[in-house]
C-alpha positions as CSV (number, residue, x, y, z in Angstrom):
1,X,16.3,-32.7,-29.7
2,X,15.2,-33.8,-33.0
3,X,12.4,-37.1,-32.8
4,X,14.5,-38.9,-35.8
5,X,12.1,-42.3,-34.8
6,X,8.8,-39.9,-35.6
7,X,10.3,-38.3,-38.4
8,X,11.3,-42.0,-40.2
9,X,7.7,-43.3,-39.6
10,X,6.8,-40.1,-41.8
11,X,9.1,-41.2,-44.6
12,X,8.0,-44.8,-44.6
13,X,4.4,-43.8,-44.8
14,X,5.5,-42.3,-48.4
15,X,3.3,-43.7,-51.2
16,X,6.5,-44.1,-53.5
17,X,10.3,-45.6,-52.7
18,X,12.4,-42.4,-51.3
19,X,15.9,-41.6,-52.8
20,X,16.3,-39.8,-49.6
21,X,14.7,-37.2,-46.9
22,X,16.7,-34.8,-44.9
23,X,15.4,-32.1,-42.5
24,X,15.4,-28.5,-43.9
25,X,14.2,-25.1,-42.6
26,X,15.4,-23.8,-39.3
27,X,16.6,-26.8,-37.6
28,X,18.9,-27.0,-40.5
29,X,20.0,-23.4,-40.3
30,X,20.7,-23.9,-36.6
31,X,18.2,-21.7,-35.0
32,X,15.1,-23.5,-34.4
33,X,12.6,-22.2,-31.8
34,X,10.9,-24.4,-29.3
35,X,7.9,-24.2,-31.1
36,X,9.4,-24.7,-34.8
37,X,8.0,-27.5,-36.8
38,X,10.0,-30.0,-38.9
39,X,10.7,-29.7,-42.6
40,X,11.1,-32.7,-44.7
41,X,12.5,-32.5,-47.8
42,X,13.5,-35.3,-50.6
43,X,13.1,-37.4,-53.4
44,X,10.7,-40.0,-54.5
45,X,11.0,-42.3,-57.5
46,X,8.1,-42.8,-59.8
47,X,7.3,-46.1,-61.3
48,X,8.0,-46.3,-65.1
49,X,4.6,-47.1,-65.9
50,X,3.1,-44.1,-64.5
51,X,5.9,-41.8,-66.0
52,X,5.2,-43.1,-69.5
53,X,1.1,-43.6,-69.3
54,X,-1.2,-40.9,-70.3
55,X,-2.4,-40.3,-66.4
56,X,-1.3,-37.1,-64.7
57,X,2.2,-37.9,-62.8
58,X,2.7,-36.9,-59.3
59,X,5.7,-35.1,-59.8
60,X,5.6,-33.3,-56.2
61,X,4.2,-34.7,-53.1
62,X,3.3,-32.8,-50.3
63,X,2.0,-34.1,-46.8
64,X,2.0,-33.0,-43.2
65,X,0.2,-32.4,-40.1
66,X,0.7,-33.0,-36.5
67,X,2.0,-35.9,-35.0
68,X,1.9,-36.6,-31.3
69,X,2.1,-33.0,-30.9
70,X,5.1,-32.3,-33.2
71,X,4.0,-30.0,-36.2
72,X,5.9,-31.4,-39.7
73,X,5.6,-30.9,-43.4
74,X,6.8,-33.6,-46.1
75,X,7.6,-32.6,-49.6
76,X,9.0,-34.4,-52.1
77,X,9.8,-34.3,-55.9
78,X,10.0,-37.1,-58.3
79,X,13.6,-37.8,-59.4
80,X,13.4,-36.1,-62.6
81,X,12.1,-32.9,-61.5
82,X,14.7,-32.7,-58.6
83,X,17.3,-33.6,-61.3
84,X,16.2,-30.9,-63.2
85,X,16.5,-28.6,-60.7
86,X,19.9,-29.5,-59.7
87,X,21.0,-28.3,-63.0
88,X,19.6,-24.7,-62.3
89,X,20.6,-22.3,-60.4
90,X,18.7,-23.7,-57.2
91,X,20.3,-23.3,-54.1
92,X,17.1,-25.0,-52.0
93,X,17.3,-28.5,-53.6
94,X,21.3,-28.3,-52.9
95,X,20.9,-27.5,-49.3
96,X,18.3,-30.5,-49.1
97,X,20.5,-33.0,-50.7
98,X,23.5,-32.1,-48.6
99,X,21.7,-31.5,-45.5
100,X,23.6,-33.3,-42.8
101,X,20.4,-34.2,-41.1
102,X,19.3,-37.3,-42.7
103,X,16.0,-38.8,-42.1
104,X,16.5,-41.4,-44.7
105,X,19.1,-42.1,-47.3
106,X,20.2,-45.0,-49.6
107,X,23.5,-45.8,-51.8
108,X,21.9,-43.4,-54.5
109,X,21.5,-40.7,-52.4
110,X,25.6,-40.6,-51.9
111,X,25.9,-41.2,-55.7
112,X,23.5,-38.0,-56.1
113,X,25.9,-35.9,-53.7
114,X,28.9,-36.7,-55.7
115,X,27.5,-36.1,-58.9
116,X,25.9,-32.9,-57.8
117,X,29.1,-31.2,-57.2
118,X,29.6,-30.8,-60.6
119,X,26.1,-29.0,-60.7
120,X,27.1,-26.0,-58.5
121,X,28.0,-22.4,-60.6
122,X,29.0,-19.0,-60.4
123,X,25.2,-18.3,-61.3
124,X,23.7,-19.6,-57.9
125,X,25.0,-16.6,-56.6
126,X,21.9,-15.0,-57.9
127,X,19.4,-17.4,-56.0
128,X,20.9,-16.2,-52.6
129,X,21.2,-12.6,-53.7
130,X,17.3,-13.0,-54.8
131,X,16.5,-15.1,-51.7
132,X,18.4,-12.5,-49.0
133,X,16.6,-9.4,-50.8
134,X,13.0,-11.3,-50.5
135,X,13.7,-11.7,-47.0
136,X,14.8,-8.3,-46.5
137,X,11.9,-6.8,-47.6
138,X,9.7,-9.1,-45.6
139,X,11.5,-7.9,-42.9
140,X,10.9,-4.3,-43.3
141,X,7.3,-4.9,-43.9
142,X,6.6,-6.2,-40.4
143,X,5.6,-4.1,-37.3
144,X,7.2,-4.9,-35.2
145,X,10.1,-7.0,-37.3
146,X,10.7,-10.3,-36.5
147,X,14.3,-11.9,-35.5
148,X,13.2,-14.9,-37.7
149,X,13.5,-13.4,-41.4
150,X,16.8,-11.5,-40.1
151,X,18.3,-14.8,-39.4
152,X,17.2,-16.1,-42.5
153,X,19.0,-12.7,-44.3
154,X,22.2,-13.5,-42.7
155,X,22.0,-17.5,-43.2
156,X,21.2,-16.8,-46.5
157,X,24.2,-14.3,-47.5
158,X,26.7,-16.0,-45.5
159,X,25.9,-19.8,-47.2
160,X,26.0,-18.0,-50.9
161,X,29.5,-16.3,-49.8
162,X,30.6,-19.6,-48.6
163,X,29.6,-21.5,-51.6
164,X,31.3,-19.1,-54.1
165,X,34.4,-19.3,-52.3
166,X,34.6,-23.0,-51.7
167,X,31.9,-24.5,-54.0
168,X,30.5,-26.4,-51.1
169,X,26.7,-25.8,-49.3
170,X,26.8,-25.1,-45.6
171,X,23.5,-23.8,-44.5
172,X,23.8,-23.8,-40.8
173,X,24.3,-20.4,-39.5
174,X,26.1,-21.4,-36.6
175,X,28.8,-23.2,-38.2
176,X,29.0,-20.6,-41.1
177,X,29.6,-17.7,-38.3
178,X,32.5,-19.6,-37.2
179,X,34.3,-18.5,-40.5
180,X,32.6,-14.9,-40.5
181,X,32.5,-14.3,-36.8
182,X,29.8,-11.7,-36.7
183,X,29.7,-10.6,-33.2
184,X,25.8,-10.2,-33.0
185,X,24.8,-13.6,-34.6
186,X,25.2,-15.6,-31.5
187,X,22.6,-13.1,-29.4
188,X,20.0,-13.0,-32.4
189,X,20.0,-16.9,-32.4
190,X,19.6,-17.3,-28.8
191,X,16.8,-14.5,-28.4
192,X,14.9,-16.6,-31.1
193,X,15.9,-20.1,-29.5
194,X,14.5,-18.8,-26.2
195,X,11.4,-17.6,-27.5
196,X,8.8,-18.2,-30.1
197,X,8.7,-17.9,-33.7
198,X,7.2,-14.4,-33.2
199,X,10.2,-13.1,-31.4
200,X,10.7,-9.6,-32.6
201,X,13.4,-6.8,-33.0
202,X,13.4,-3.2,-31.3
203,X,12.8,-0.6,-34.4
204,X,16.3,0.9,-32.8
205,X,18.2,-2.2,-34.2
206,X,17.3,-1.7,-37.6
207,X,19.8,0.7,-39.0
208,X,22.2,-1.3,-37.9
209,X,21.1,-4.5,-39.6
210,X,20.3,-2.1,-42.8
211,X,24.0,-1.5,-43.0
212,X,25.1,-4.8,-42.3
213,X,22.7,-6.4,-45.0
214,X,24.3,-3.9,-47.6
215,X,27.9,-4.5,-46.3
216,X,27.1,-8.6,-47.0
217,X,25.5,-8.1,-50.4
218,X,28.6,-6.4,-51.6
219,X,30.6,-9.2,-50.0
220,X,28.4,-11.9,-51.9
221,X,28.6,-9.9,-55.2
222,X,32.4,-9.6,-54.8
223,X,32.7,-13.1,-54.3
224,X,30.8,-14.3,-57.0
225,X,32.7,-12.3,-59.3
226,X,35.6,-13.6,-58.3
227,X,34.8,-17.3,-58.0
228,X,36.4,-20.1,-59.7
229,X,33.1,-21.9,-59.9
230,X,32.3,-22.6,-63.8
231,X,29.5,-21.0,-65.8
232,X,27.5,-24.2,-66.6
233,X,27.0,-27.6,-64.4
234,X,28.7,-30.6,-65.6
235,X,26.8,-33.1,-64.2
236,X,24.0,-33.7,-66.7
237,X,24.9,-36.9,-68.5
238,X,25.7,-38.6,-65.2
239,X,22.3,-37.6,-63.4
240,X,20.7,-38.9,-66.9
241,X,22.4,-42.4,-66.1
242,X,21.5,-42.6,-62.5
243,X,17.8,-41.5,-63.4
244,X,17.7,-44.2,-66.0
245,X,18.7,-46.8,-63.7
246,X,16.2,-45.7,-60.6
247,X,13.3,-45.7,-63.3
248,X,14.5,-49.5,-64.3
249,X,15.4,-51.3,-61.3
250,X,13.1,-49.4,-58.2
251,X,15.3,-51.0,-55.4
252,X,15.3,-48.3,-53.3
253,X,14.6,-49.4,-49.5
């Protein structure tokens, strides 16, 4: 059970107005362990006088710690930095923006989600291919290997395939598996959720998952080759207009 009241208190304590704050990480991906921390991500709005001045701006703010026994961290980017990342092949920011686990929202958050559909391109496949490769490498360096990075591998690849096919972000592995129907996913999720972050695999399981990793990577590459998504984002002007209004009016609650 997510303690939204506690998480909202963390968002309220932020030094700048927030465009939104959502939950990312294992809770978003659908496989939190009993001891998983809370990853809060969002966008803050720097006031115009700080942006145009000579002093360094706080483009990224990181805060966190243990609150009432719950470990959490909050990372937010200023709107300019976040919007710039949206215009690149950055799947992380899309997942944060469209996370259904909302701690704080505004009308501008909804506007940003509408605009950002035009920021999704075929090149986002590179983000998911790269992230999957990184997680697979991490998995193979561990002895014994943990279930967590393996679940990240599958989550990332399936999110990428789904995005290439539909143009929509879905980061929850359980939901994704309703489409892909990988028979081993429920067992892996159950093993992680019933244990701790360090739950491990046996060495005998790795050859099977190596084959599955290779097969699904080929599916992601094929989906990227066949996608109807555009090559370039189309939301630059709309993002610029929204950013100017946010800077000038500063009316977020």
